[in-house]
VOKEFI-166137 format. One line per field, with one value per atom (N, C-alpha, C, O): residue in one letter; atom name; x, y, z. Coordinates in steps of 0.1 Angstrom, whole numbers, plus 2048, in hexadecimal, padded with zeros to 3 digits. Layout:
% VOKEFI-166137
aa A ... $
at CA ... $
X X ... $
Y Y ... $
Z Z ... $
This chain:
% VOKEFI-166137
aa X X X X X X X X X X X X X X X X X X X X X X X X X X X X X X X X X X X X X X X X X X X X X X X X X X X X X X X X X X X X X X X X X X X X X X X X X X X X X X X X X X X X X X X X X X X X X X X X X X X X X X X X X X X X X X X X X X X X X X X X X X X X X X X X X X X X X X X X X X X X X X X X X X X X X X X X X X X X X X X X X X X X X X X X X X X X X X X X X X X X X X X X X X X X X X X X X X X X X X X X X X X X X X X X X X X X X X X X X X X X X X X X X X X X X X X X X X X X X X X X X X X X X X X X X X X X X X X X X X X X X X X X X X X X X X X X X X X X X X X X X X X X X X X X X X X X X X X X X X X X X X X X X X X X X X X X X X X X X X X X X X X X X X X X X X X X X X X X X X X X X X X X X X X X X X X X X X X X X X X X X X X X X X X X X X X X X X X X X X X X X X X X X X X X X X X X X X X X X X X X X X X X X X X X X X X X X X X X X X X X X X X X X X X X X X X X X X X X X X X X X X X X X X X X X X X X X X X X X X X X X X X X X X X X X X X X X X X X X X X X X X X X X X X X X X X X X X X X X X X X X X X X X X X X X X X X X X X X X X X X X X X X X X X X X X X X X X X X X X X X X X X X X X X X X X X X X X X X X X X X X X X X X X X X X X X X X X X X X X X X X X X X X X X X X X X X X X X X X X X X X X X X X X X X X X X X X X X X X X X X X X X X X X X X X X X X X X X X X X X X X X X X X X X X X X X X X X X X X X X X X X X X X X X X X X X X X X X X X X X X X X X X X X X X X X X X X X X X X X X X X X X X X X X X X X X X X X X X X X X X X X X X X X X X X X X X X X X X X X X X X X X X X X X X X X X X X X X X X X X X X X X X X X X X X X X X X X X X X X X X X X X X X X X X X X X X X X X X X X X X X X X X X X X X X X X X X X X X X X X X X X X X X X X X X X X X X X X X X X X X X X X X X X X X X X X X X X X X X X X X X X X X X X X X X X X X X X X X X X X X X X X X X X X X X X X X X X X X X X X X X X X X X X X X X X X X X X X X X X X X X X X X X X X X X X X X X X X X X X X X X X X X X X X X X X X X X X X X X X X X X X X X X X X X X X X X X X X X X X X X X X X X X X X X X X X X X X X X X X X X X X X X X X X X X X X X X X X X X X X X X X X X X X X X X X X X X X X X X X X X X X X X X X X X X X X X X X X X X X X X X X X X X X X X X X X X X X X X X X X X X X X X X X X X X X X X X X X X X X X X X X X X X X X X X X X X X X X X X X X X X X X X X X X X X X X X X X X X X X X X X X X X X X X X X X X X X X X X X X X X X X X X X X X X X X X X X X X X X X X X $
at N CA C O N CA C O N CA C O N CA C O N CA C O N CA C O N CA C O N CA C O N CA C O N CA C O N CA C O N CA C O N CA C O N CA C O N CA C O N CA C O N CA C O N CA C O N CA C O N CA C O N CA C O N CA C O N CA C O N CA C O N CA C O N CA C O N CA C O N CA C O N CA C O N CA C O N CA C O N CA C O N CA C O N CA C O N CA C O N CA C O N CA C O N CA C O N CA C O N CA C O N CA C O N CA C O N CA C O N CA C O N CA C O N CA C O N CA C O N CA C O N CA C O N CA C O N CA C O N CA C O N CA C O N CA C O N CA C O N CA C O N CA C O N CA C O N CA C O N CA C O N CA C O N CA C O N CA C O N CA C O N CA C O N CA C O N CA C O N CA C O N CA C O N CA C O N CA C O N CA C O N CA C O N CA C O N CA C O N CA C O N CA C O N CA C O N CA C O N CA C O N CA C O N CA C O N CA C O N CA C O N CA C O N CA C O N CA C O N CA C O N CA C O N CA C O N CA C O N CA C O N CA C O N CA C O N CA C O N CA C O N CA C O N CA C O N CA C O N CA C O N CA C O N CA C O N CA C O N CA C O N CA C O N CA C O N CA C O N CA C O N CA C O N CA C O N CA C O N CA C O N CA C O N CA C O N CA C O N CA C O N CA C O N CA C O N CA C O N CA C O N CA C O N CA C O N CA C O N CA C O N CA C O N CA C O N CA C O N CA C O N CA C O N CA C O N CA C O N CA C O N CA C O N CA C O N CA C O N CA C O N CA C O N CA C O N CA C O N CA C O N CA C O N CA C O N CA C O N CA C O N CA C O N CA C O N CA C O N CA C O N CA C O N CA C O N CA C O N CA C O N CA C O N CA C O N CA C O N CA C O N CA C O N CA C O N CA C O N CA C O N CA C O N CA C O N CA C O N CA C O N CA C O N CA C O N CA C O N CA C O N CA C O N CA C O N CA C O N CA C O N CA C O N CA C O N CA C O N CA C O N CA C O N CA C O N CA C O N CA C O N CA C O N CA C O N CA C O N CA C O N CA C O N CA C O N CA C O N CA C O N CA C O N CA C O N CA C O N CA C O N CA C O N CA C O N CA C O N CA C O N CA C O N CA C O N CA C O N CA C O N CA C O N CA C O N CA C O N CA C O N CA C O N CA C O N CA C O N CA C O N CA C O N CA C O N CA C O N CA C O N CA C O N CA C O N CA C O N CA C O N CA C O N CA C O N CA C O N CA C O N CA C O N CA C O N CA C O N CA C O N CA C O N CA C O N CA C O N CA C O N CA C O N CA C O N CA C O N CA C O N CA C O N CA C O N CA C O N CA C O N CA C O N CA C O N CA C O N CA C O N CA C O N CA C O N CA C O N CA C O N CA C O N CA C O N CA C O N CA C O N CA C O N CA C O N CA C O N CA C O N CA C O N CA C O N CA C O N CA C O N CA C O N CA C O N CA C O N CA C O N CA C O N CA C O N CA C O N CA C O N CA C O N CA C O N CA C O N CA C O N CA C O N CA C O N CA C O N CA C O N CA C O N CA C O N CA C O N CA C O N CA C O N CA C O N CA C O N CA C O N CA C O N CA C O N CA C O N CA C O N CA C O N CA C O N CA C O N CA C O N CA C O N CA C O N CA C O N CA C O N CA C O N CA C O N CA C O $
X 584 590 599 59C 59F 5A5 5B4 5B7 5BA 5C9 5D2 5DE 5CF 5D5 5D0 5C5 5D7 5D0 5E1 5EC 5D9 5E5 5E0 5D5 5EC 5E9 5F2 5FE 5EB 5F6 5EF 5E4 5FE 5FE 602 60D 5F9 5FC 5F8 5ED 601 5FE 600 609 5F8 5F7 600 609 5FC 600 5F3 5F4 5E9 5DD 5E2 5DE 5EC 5F0 5F9 5FE 5FF 606 5FB 5FA 5F4 5ED 5E1 5DE 5DD 5D3 5DF 5DE 5E7 5EA 5F2 5F5 5F3 5F6 5EA 5EC 5DD 5D2 5CB 5C2 5CF 5CA 5D1 5CC 5DE 5E7 5E3 5E4 5DF 5DD 5CD 5CC 5C2 5B8 5B3 5A7 5C1 5C5 5C5 5C0 5C9 5D0 5C8 5BD 5CE 5C5 5C0 5BC 5BF 5B7 5B1 5B5 5A6 59B 59F 598 5AB 5AD 5B5 5BD 5AE 5B6 5AC 5A0 5AE 5AA 5B5 5C0 5B1 5B9 5B4 5A9 5BE 5BB 5C4 5CF 5BF 5C6 5C4 5BB 5CF 5D2 5D6 5E1 5CE 5CF 5D5 5D0 5E3 5EA 5E6 5EF 5D9 5D4 5DA 5DF 5D7 5D8 5CF 5C4 5D2 5CF 5C8 5C2 5CB 5C9 5BC 5B3 5BA 5AD 5AF 5AB 5B7 5B8 5AC 5A8 5A3 599 590 58B 58D 586 58C 586 59B 59E 59E 59E 59E 59A 58D 58A 584 573 570 567 577 575 578 576 57C 581 573 573 567 55F 55E 558 567 56D 56A 56C 565 562 56F 572 577 586 58B 596 587 58F 587 57B 58F 58F 594 5A1 58F 598 59B 595 5A2 5A1 5AC 5B7 5A5 5AE 5B1 5A9 5BF 5C4 5C7 5C6 5CD 5D0 5DF 5E3 5E9 5F4 5FD 5FB 608 60E 61C 624 61E 628 625 61A 630 62B 630 631 633 632 627 61E 626 616 609 5FF 60D 603 603 5F9 60B 60E 608 602 60D 606 5F8 5F0 5F1 5E1 5DD 5D2 5E5 5E0 5E1 5D9 5E9 5EE 5E3 5E2 5DC 5D1 5C7 5BE 5C1 5B6 5B6 5AC 5BF 5C0 5B8 5B7 5B2 5AB 5AF 5A8 5B9 5C1 5C9 5CD 5CB 5D8 5E8 5F0 5E8 5F7 5F4 5EB 5FD 5F9 608 614 605 611 610 605 618 61A 61E 628 616 61B 61E 618 627 629 622 624 618 611 613 60A 620 626 62B 62F 62B 62F 621 616 628 61E 623 62E 616 618 614 60C 61A 612 608 605 602 5F2 5F4 5EC 5FE 601 60A 611 609 611 60C 615 5FF 5FA 5F8 5FB 5F2 5F3 603 604 60A 61A 61C 620 61A 61D 616 61C 606 5FF 605 606 60C 610 61F 625 620 62F 62C 634 61D 619 612 609 618 614 612 612 60F 605 612 60F 61C 626 631 63B 62C 633 62E 622 637 636 638 631 643 646 64A 653 643 642 647 63E 653 657 658 656 65B 65E 669 66D 66C 674 66D 661 676 670 67B 686 672 67C 67B 670 686 689 68D 696 687 689 687 67E 692 691 691 691 691 68F 69D 69C 6A9 6B4 6B8 6BF 6B1 6B4 6AB 6A1 6AE 6AA 6AF 6B9 6AA 6B4 6AC 6A3 6AE 6A5 6AB 6B7 6A1 6A5 69F 692 6A4 69F 69F 6A7 697 699 6A6 6A9 6AB 6BE 6BF 6B7 6C6 6CC 6D0 6DA 6C8 6CF 6DB 6DC 6E3 6EB 6E5 6D9 6EF 6E9 6E1 6D8 6E4 6E1 6CF 6C7 6CB 6BE 6BB 6B1 6C1 6BD 6C2 6C3 6C4 6C8 6BD 6BE 6B0 6A5 6A8 6B1 6A2 69E 695 68D 695 68C 68C 695 685 68A 67E 674 682 67E 679 67D 674 671 65E 657 65D 64C 649 652 63E 638 63F 638 64B 64F 64C 64D 648 649 63C 63B 632 626 62A 630 623 626 615 609 61A 60F 609 611 5FA 5F8 5F9 5F6 5FD 601 610 614 617 624 625 62B 620 61D 616 618 610 60C 615 617 61B 623 633 63A 636 642 63F 646 633 62D 62F 631 62D 62C 63A 644 637 645 649 641 653 658 655 65B 64B 64C 654 655 65C 668 672 67D 670 67D 67F 674 68A 681 687 683 68F 693 695 695 697 698 691 695 685 677 678 67B 675 675 682 681 68E 697 696 69D 692 696 688 689 67B 674 675 66B 67E 681 68E 691 691 69C 695 69C 687 67E 677 677 670 66A 66E 667 67D 682 681 67D 688 68B 67C 67D 671 665 660 658 664 660 665 65F 672 679 673 670 671 669 660 65E 656 644 64A 641 654 653 650 64B 64F 64D 656 661 655 65D 65F 654 669 669 667 670 65C 65E 660 65E 664 664 661 65F 65F 65E 669 66C 66E 67D 676 678 66D 669 665 661 669 669 658 655 64F 642 63F 633 64B 644 64B 656 647 64E 650 646 65D 65F 668 674 65E 668 670 66B 67D 686 685 68A 67F 67F 68C 693 68C 698 696 69F 68A 686 67D 672 681 67C 676 67C 66B 665 66A 66C 66C 672 681 68A 684 690 697 694 6A1 6A5 6B5 6C0 6B0 6BE 6C7 6C4 6D3 6DD 6DC 6E4 6D2 6CD 6C3 6C4 6BC 6B3 6BB 6BB 6C3 6D0 6D3 6D4 6D9 6E1 6D7 6DB 6CE 6C2 6C0 6BF 6BF 6B5 6C5 6C5 6D1 6DA 6DE 6E2 6DB 6DE 6D4 6D6 6C8 6BB 6BD 6BC 6C0 6C0 6CD 6CC 6D9 6E3 6E2 6E7 6DC 6D5 6CD 6CC 6C5 6BC 6BC 6B4 6C7 6C7 6D6 6DB 6DE 6EE 6F1 6F4 6EF 6ED 6EB 6F4 6E2 6DC 6E6 6E9 6E7 6F2 701 70A 702 70F 711 71C 707 708 70E 716 70B 714 71C 71A 727 732 72F 72D 730 731 723 723 718 70B 70C 707 714 714 722 723 72A 735 72A 727 723 71D 715 716 70F 706 70E 710 715 71F 725 726 729 72E 722 726 718 70B 709 706 70C 70A 715 712 723 72D 72D 72F 72A 727 721 725 713 709 707 6FF 710 715 720 721 728 730 729 729 723 718 712 713 70C 707 712 70F 71C 725 72C 732 729 72E 737 736 744 74E 755 758 756 757 74F 755 740 739 73C 73B 73F 742 74C 74C 757 764 760 766 75A 757 74E 74C 746 73E 746 743 752 75C 765 769 767 772 768 76D 75D 755 753 752 751 751 75A 757 768 776 777 778 775 772 76B 76F 761 754 758 753 760 764 773 772 77C 788 78D 796 781 782 78D 790 792 799 78F 792 781 777 777 779 776 771 77D 77B 789 796 798 79F 796 797 78F 793 781 775 779 776 781 784 791 792 797 7A4 79E 7A1 796 78E 785 77F 783 77D 784 780 794 799 7A3 7AE 79C 7A1 793 78E 78E 782 77C 771 789 785 785 77A 78B 787 77D 777 77C 76E 767 760 761 757 755 749 75F 761 758 751 759 755 746 73C 745 738 72D 721 734 728 727 72D 71F 71C 70B 706 704 6F4 6F0 6E8 6F3 6EF 6E0 6DE 6DA 6CB 6CE 6D1 6CC 6D0 6C1 6B7 6BF 6B1 6B4 6BF 6A8 6A7 6AA 6AA $
Y D9F DA1 DAA DAA DB7 DC0 DBA DAE DC4 DC1 DC3 DBE DC9 DCD DCC DD1 DC3 DC8 DCD DC8 DD8 DE4 DDE DDF DD6 DD2 DDC DDE DE4 DEB DE4 DE2 DE1 DDC DE6 DEA DE8 DF0 DEE DE8 DF2 DF0 DFA DF8 E02 E0D E18 E1B E1D E29 E31 E33 E36 E36 E44 E47 E4F E5B E5A E64 E4E E4E E4B E50 E42 E35 E3E E3A E4B E52 E58 E58 E5C E63 E59 E5E E4C E42 E3A E33 E3A E36 E44 E42 E4F E56 E5A E60 E56 E56 E4A E4B E3D E32 E37 E37 E3B E3F E4C E4F E53 E5A E54 E5B E49 E40 E41 E3E E47 E4B E3F E43 E31 E27 E21 E20 E1C E16 E05 DFF DFF DF2 DE9 DE0 DEE DEA DE7 DEC DDE DE2 DE2 DDC DEC DF0 DE9 DEB DE0 DDA DDB DD5 DE1 DE5 DD9 DD2 DD4 DC6 DCF DD4 DD1 DD6 DC8 DBC DCC DC4 DC0 DBB DC3 DC2 DD1 DD2 DDB DE9 DED DE8 DF7 DFC E08 E0C E10 E1F E20 E17 E28 E2B E29 E31 E1D E1C E19 E21 E0E E0B E16 E15 E23 E2C E34 E38 E36 E3B E36 E3E E28 E21 E22 E25 E1E E25 E31 E32 E3A E4B E49 E52 E40 E3F E35 E29 E3E E39 E35 E3B E28 E24 E16 E0D E16 E04 DFD DF1 E08 DFD DFA DF3 DFD DFB DF1 DF2 DE6 DDF DDE DDE DDC DD7 DCD DC6 DC7 DB8 DBD DC2 DB9 DB9 DA9 D9F DAB D9C DA2 DAE D92 D97 D99 D92 DA1 DA7 D99 D8F D9A D8E D93 D8A DA0 DA5 DA7 DA4 DAF DB4 DA9 DB1 DA0 D91 D8D D8D D89 D81 D8B D88 D97 DA0 DA3 DA3 DA3 DA1 D95 D96 D88 D79 D7B D76 D81 D82 D8E D91 D95 DA0 D97 D9A D8E D83 D79 D72 D75 D6A D74 D6E D80 D86 D8E D95 D8D D97 D8E D82 D95 D92 D97 D94 D9E DA3 D98 D8E D9C D92 D95 D8D DA3 DA5 DAB DB2 DA7 DAE DB8 DB5 DC2 DCD DD1 DD1 DD2 DD6 DE6 DEB DEC DFB DFD DF5 E04 E06 E12 E1C E12 E19 E29 E32 E2A E39 E40 E4B E34 E3B E41 E3E E4B E4E E48 E43 E4C E45 E52 E5A E51 E58 E52 E46 E5E E5D E4F E46 E52 E45 E38 E33 E34 E2C E1F E18 E1C E0D E0F E06 E1A E19 E18 E13 E1D E20 E0C E06 E08 DF8 DF1 DE9 DF2 DED DEA DE0 DFB DF8 DF0 DF0 DE9 DE0 DD2 DC9 DD1 DC2 DBD DC2 DAF DA6 D9A D98 D91 D87 D7A D6F D7E D77 D7C D76 D88 D92 D8C D8C D88 D83 D8C D8C D94 DA1 DAD DAD DB9 DC7 DD0 DD3 DD7 DDF DF1 DF5 DF9 E07 E09 E00 E18 E1F E26 E29 E28 E30 E3D E3E E47 E52 E50 E4D E53 E55 E63 E68 E68 E77 E7B E76 E86 E89 E94 E98 E9C EAB EB3 EBF EAB EB1 EAC EB2 E9F E9A E94 E91 E8E E7F E7D E83 E6F E66 E5B E57 E55 E4E E3E E3C E32 E26 E22 E22 E1E E1A E0C E05 E07 DFB DF6 DF9 DF3 DEC DDD DD6 DD9 DC8 DC3 DC5 DBD DB3 DA7 DA2 DA6 D9B D8B D88 D83 D77 D70 D67 D73 D6B D72 D6E D7B D83 D7E D83 D75 D75 D7D D7B D86 D90 D99 DA1 D9A DA0 DAF DB2 DB8 DC5 DCB DCF DCE DD1 DDA DE3 DD9 DE3 DD6 DD0 DD5 DCC DD6 DD2 DDF DE5 DE9 DE9 DEC DEC DF3 DFB DF3 DFC DFA DFE DF5 DF8 DEB DEC DDF DD4 DCC DC6 DCC DC2 DB5 DB4 DAA D98 D93 D96 D8A D81 D7E D80 D79 D74 D66 D5F D61 D51 D51 D48 D58 D57 D56 D4D D60 D61 D52 D50 D4A D3F D36 D2E D36 D29 D2B D22 D37 D39 D37 D33 D3C D38 D45 D45 D52 D61 D63 D5B D6E D72 D67 D5F D68 D61 D69 D73 D62 D6B D69 D72 D5F D5B D65 D64 D6E D77 D81 D86 D88 D94 DA1 DAC D9F DAA DA3 D97 DAF DAC DA0 D96 DA6 D9D D9F D95 DA8 DA9 DA2 D9A DA5 D9C D8F D89 D89 D7A D76 D6D D7D D78 D7C D7A D81 D85 D76 D71 D74 D67 D5C D53 D5A D52 D54 D4C D5E D60 D60 D5F D64 D65 D5A D58 D50 D43 D3A D30 D3E D3C D41 D3B D51 D56 D4F D4E D4A D44 D37 D34 D2D D21 D20 D18 D2E D2F D32 D31 D36 D3E D49 D4D D51 D61 D6C D68 D76 D81 D89 D8C D94 D9F DAC DAF DB5 DBF DC9 DC7 DD6 DE5 DF1 DF3 DFD E09 E11 E0D E19 E22 E2C E37 E2F E39 E38 E2E E41 E3D E47 E52 E3D E3E E3E E3F E3C E37 E42 E46 E46 E50 E4D E4B E4E E48 E51 E51 E57 E60 E57 E4F E5C E58 E62 E6D E5F E69 E64 E5A E73 E71 E68 E64 E67 E5B E50 E54 E46 E3C E30 E2A E2E E23 E14 E0B E14 E06 E02 E03 DFF DFD DEE DE5 DEC DDD DDD DE3 DD3 DD2 DCA DC5 DC8 DC0 DB1 DA9 DAC DA0 D9D D92 DA4 DA1 D9F D94 DAB DA7 DA1 D9D D99 D8D D7F D75 D7E D75 D77 D6D D83 D83 D7D D74 D86 D7E D6E D68 D69 D5B D54 D4B D5A D52 D50 D46 D5B D5F D54 D4D D57 D4C D3F D36 D3E D2A D26 D1A D2E D2B D2D D29 D36 D3B D3C D44 D31 D32 D31 D3A D23 D22 D2E D31 D35 D3C D4E D55 D4F D58 D55 D5D D4C D48 D4C D50 D4B D4F D5B D5D D66 D73 D74 D7B D6E D6D D7B D7C D87 D95 D96 D9D D90 D90 D86 D8A D79 D72 D76 D71 D7E D86 D8D D8C D97 DA2 D9A D9E D92 D8B D88 D90 D7E D7C D87 D86 D92 D9C DA5 DAA DA4 DA8 DA0 DA5 D93 D8A D8D D8E D8E D91 D9F D9F DA9 DB5 DB6 DBA DAF DAD DA1 DA1 D9A D8E D95 D91 DA0 DA4 DB0 DB1 DB8 DBF DB7 DBC DAD DA3 D9D D92 D9F D98 D88 D82 D84 D78 D76 D73 D7B D7E D73 D75 D69 D5C D5A D58 D5C D59 D67 D67 D70 D7D D7A D7B D74 D71 D65 D68 D5A D54 D52 D47 D61 D65 D6E D6E D77 D7F D74 D76 D6B D60 D5C D5D D58 D56 D5F D5D D6C D76 D7B D81 D77 D7A D6F D72 D62 D54 D58 D55 D5D D60 D6C D6C D75 D7F D84 D8A D83 D87 D96 D99 D9D DAD DB3 DAE DC1 DC7 DCA DC8 DCF DD1 DC8 DCB DBB DAC DAC DB1 DA8 DA7 DB1 DAE DBF DCA DC5 DC2 DC4 DC1 DB7 DB6 DAC D9B DA1 D9F DA7 DAC DB6 DB4 DBF DC7 DC0 DC6 DB4 DAD DA7 DA3 DA7 DA1 DAE DAD DB6 DC4 DC8 DD1 DC3 DC6 DD2 DD4 DD9 DE9 DEF DF5 DEF DF9 DF1 DF8 DE7 DE4 DE7 DEE DE8 DEF DFE E02 E05 E13 E14 E1E E0A E0D E07 E0E DFA DF1 DF4 DF0 DF9 DFB DEA DE0 DEC DDF DDC DE4 DD6 DD5 DE2 DEA DE3 DF0 DF1 DE7 DF6 DF7 DFF E0B DF7 DF9 DFF DF8 E0D E11 E0B E0A E06 E02 E0E E0E $
Z 63C 642 63E 633 64A 645 63F 640 639 638 643 643 64B 658 663 665 66F 67C 685 688 686 693 69E 6A2 6A4 6B3 6BB 6B9 6C4 6CF 6DC 6DF 6E5 6EF 6FD 6FD 707 70F 71D 720 727 733 740 747 741 74A 745 74B 738 72D 726 71A 72C 728 723 717 729 721 71A 716 715 707 6FB 6F0 702 6F7 6EC 6E1 6F3 6EB 6DB 6CF 6E1 6D5 6C8 6BD 6CE 6C5 6BE 6B4 6C4 6C0 6B5 6AC 6B7 6AF 6A0 697 6A1 696 68C 680 692 68D 685 679 68E 687 67D 67A 67A 672 666 65D 663 654 647 646 63F 634 62D 622 630 630 638 643 633 63C 640 648 638 639 643 641 64F 65C 666 664 671 67C 685 683 694 6A0 6AC 6B2 6AF 6B9 6C6 6C7 6CE 6DE 6E1 6DD 6EB 6F4 703 704 70C 718 720 721 725 72C 73C 744 73E 74D 755 760 74C 753 75B 75A 766 770 770 77A 762 764 75B 75C 753 74D 73C 733 73A 72D 728 720 72A 727 71E 713 729 726 718 70E 71B 710 702 6F9 701 6F5 6F3 6E7 6FC 6FA 6F4 6EB 6F8 6F3 6E1 6D9 6DD 6CF 6C8 6C8 6C1 6BE 6AF 6A7 6AD 69E 69B 6A3 693 68E 68D 690 689 68A 699 698 6A6 6B0 6B7 6B8 6BB 6C7 6D3 6D4 6DB 6EB 6EE 6E7 6F5 6F9 70A 70D 70F 71E 720 71E 724 72C 738 73C 742 750 74C 743 752 750 74E 755 743 743 739 737 733 72F 723 71E 71C 70E 707 6FE 703 6F9 6FB 6F3 708 70B 704 6FE 707 701 6F1 6EA 6EE 6DE 6D5 6CB 6DD 6D5 6DB 6D4 6E7 6E4 6DB 6DB 6D4 6CC 6BD 6B4 6BB 6AF 6B2 6A7 6BA 6B9 6B9 6B2 6BC 6B9 6AB 6A7 6A5 697 68F 691 688 67B 66E 663 66E 65F 659 65F 64D 644 64C 64F 64E 654 665 668 66D 679 67B 677 681 683 692 696 699 6A6 6A8 6A2 6B1 6B1 6BD 6C4 6C4 6D4 6D8 6D1 6E5 6EA 6EB 6EB 6EB 6E8 6DA 6D8 6D3 6C2 6BA 6BA 6B3 6A6 69A 699 68F 683 679 67D 66B 662 65D 65C 65A 651 646 645 640 634 636 62D 640 64A 645 640 645 641 631 629 62D 61E 617 60C 61C 617 618 60E 622 624 61A 613 618 612 602 5FB 5FD 5F1 5EB 5E1 5F8 5F5 5F7 5F6 5FB 5FB 5F0 5E9 5EF 5E1 5E7 5F3 5E0 5E1 5E8 5EB 5E9 5EE 5FA 5FE 5FE 608 615 619 61B 62C 637 641 633 636 631 629 635 632 639 641 639 642 63D 632 647 643 650 658 64F 654 660 661 669 677 678 674 680 685 694 699 699 6A9 6AB 6A4 6B4 6B8 6C6 6CD 6CA 6DA 6D7 6CC 6E2 6E4 6DE 6DC 6DC 6D5 6C8 6C0 6C5 6B8 6B3 6BA 6A4 6A1 699 694 693 68B 687 68F 679 672 673 672 673 66F 665 666 65A 64D 64A 651 641 63B 638 62D 63D 638 633 638 62C 62C 63A 641 63C 648 642 637 64D 64D 648 648 646 640 64F 64C 65C 667 668 671 65F 65C 64E 64A 646 638 62F 623 635 628 626 61C 62F 628 62A 632 623 627 62B 624 63B 643 64F 64E 659 666 66F 66B 679 682 690 69B 68F 69A 699 690 6A9 6AA 69F 69C 697 691 684 67B 681 673 66B 65E 670 666 669 674 65D 660 659 64E 662 65F 658 65B 650 64E 658 661 65E 66B 66A 674 660 65F 663 66C 65E 662 672 678 677 685 68F 69B 686 68B 68A 693 67E 67E 685 687 686 68D 6A0 6A9 6A0 6B2 6B8 6C4 6AE 6B4 6C1 6C3 6C7 6CD 6DB 6E1 6DD 6E9 6F6 6FA 6FD 70D 716 71F 716 722 71E 723 713 70D 715 718 71C 724 719 71B 711 706 6FA 6F9 6EE 6E2 6DC 6D6 6DF 6DC 6CC 6C7 6C4 6B6 6B0 6A6 6B5 6AD 6B0 6A7 6B7 6BB 6B0 6A8 6B1 6A5 699 692 695 687 683 679 68C 68D 68A 685 68B 686 67C 674 67B 66F 661 658 661 654 64D 641 659 651 64E 647 652 64F 643 63C 642 632 627 61C 62B 61F 61F 614 627 625 61E 615 623 61B 60E 606 608 5FB 5FD 5F3 605 606 607 609 607 606 60C 60F 612 616 610 607 613 60C 615 621 60F 616 612 606 61B 614 618 623 614 614 61C 615 626 62B 63C 641 63F 651 652 64D 65A 657 668 66D 671 67F 687 683 691 696 6A5 6AC 6AA 6B7 6C5 6C6 6CC 6D6 6E1 6E8 6E1 6EB 6F7 6F6 702 70B 712 712 71C 726 732 739 735 741 735 731 732 72B 736 73F 734 73D 73A 742 72D 728 72D 724 738 73D 73F 747 736 737 73D 73A 748 754 74C 741 751 74C 74F 74A 757 759 74E 747 74C 73C 731 72B 72D 722 720 714 730 72C 72C 725 731 72E 71F 718 719 70D 702 6F9 707 6FD 6FD 6F3 707 70C 703 6FC 704 6FF 6EE 6E8 6EA 6DB 6D4 6CA 6DD 6DA 6DD 6D6 6E8 6E4 6DC 6DA 6D6 6D1 6C0 6B8 6BE 6AE 6AC 6A5 6B5 6B3 6A1 699 69D 68F 687 67F 687 67F 67D 673 68A 689 689 68A 687 683 675 671 66D 65F 65E 655 668 66B 673 67C 673 681 688 694 680 68A 68F 699 68C 694 69E 6A9 69E 6A7 6B3 6BE 6AD 6BB 6C3 6CF 6B8 6C0 6CB 6D7 6C9 6D6 6DE 6E7 6DD 6E7 6EC 6F9 6E9 6EE 6F9 703 6F5 6FB 708 713 706 70F 71B 727 716 71C 729 735 720 726 733 73E 72E 738 745 74F 743 74D 756 761 750 759 763 76F 75C 764 76E 779 76D 77A 77F 783 781 784 783 78C 77A 774 76A 75E 775 76A 760 755 766 75F 74E 743 752 748 73E 732 745 739 72E 722 738 730 728 71D 726 721 716 710 714 70B 701 6F5 708 700 6F9 6ED 6FF 6F6 6E9 6DE 6EA 6E0 6D2 6C6 6DB 6D2 6C9 6BE 6CE 6CC 6BD 6B1 6C3 6BC 6AB 6A0 6AF 6A5 69A 68F 69F 699 6A0 6AB 69B 6A5 69E 697 6A4 6A2 6AE 6B8 6A8 6B6 6C0 6CC 6BC 6C9 6D1 6DD 6CD 6D5 6DB 6E6 6DA 6E1 6E6 6F0 6E5 6F2 6FD 708 6F7 705 70A 716 705 70D 716 722 711 71B 726 731 723 72E 737 740 735 73D 74A 755 744 750 75A 761 758 762 766 760 771 773 77D 781 780 787 778 775 772 764 75A 752 75A 755 759 751 768 76F 76B 769 76A 765 757 756 74C 73F 740 73C 746 746 751 752 758 766 76E 76C 776 77C 77D 786 779 77E 775 779 76D 764 75B 754 75C 756 748 748 73D 72F 72A 72B 722 71D 70F 709 70A 6FB 6F4 6E8 $
């Protein structure tokens, strides 16, 4: 059994996939498998994967069902002790897996590292940080490629929520962390950026206002009690729901969520947003309507 199952889920992005595969196969450790889940692509994805003659690589094709469904297929197929997901257009350092492995102990449930975002004009870093109480106070980063989870924990929490349109990693973390605590496990981290994520001018991963509203409402409905452990986090989720509800034209729902944001954390920012929601012409200038949001 390998220590890591690296899962790359992809759909009609063979041009980007090649680089991601090369960066994983250049690792300075052999204690991994690389599982490519093809979510029903109609391009030459299968040929790109087949060109890599490596015992580490496995290819699984499934009918198109979306990213979370593809990730759950990856979990079901994984043979490693830990499962880590990498996006098909990202790149990793040669020491990515060996560095994560160096932080793994017998009771480690989650291990994470930092990442570097870059564009033609700038770059910035997201490093492991102490999360608020809503996320158990763990030190981690919950972005694709930055965290590996024991396979048994995925099985216990049921994998990714396939009906959720956005915020997949955040919602998963809200279920994973309590399970880590219940099993007497811990979270470990490496304070180094090992994953490289390009932010392009034209980004194919677009979230609509409807998706943002549905995602925020999904998380609020299912994790309200846990979010309430950190009032500012609960307020922020109500604010996301409020702004996206306004953008899709549901002003009464928008104001209701703004009121709840103010009750959770009566900050100047939330009070100002609630007041702005009562001046629709100005609010439209600030928030727009039916706006797409790029993650």
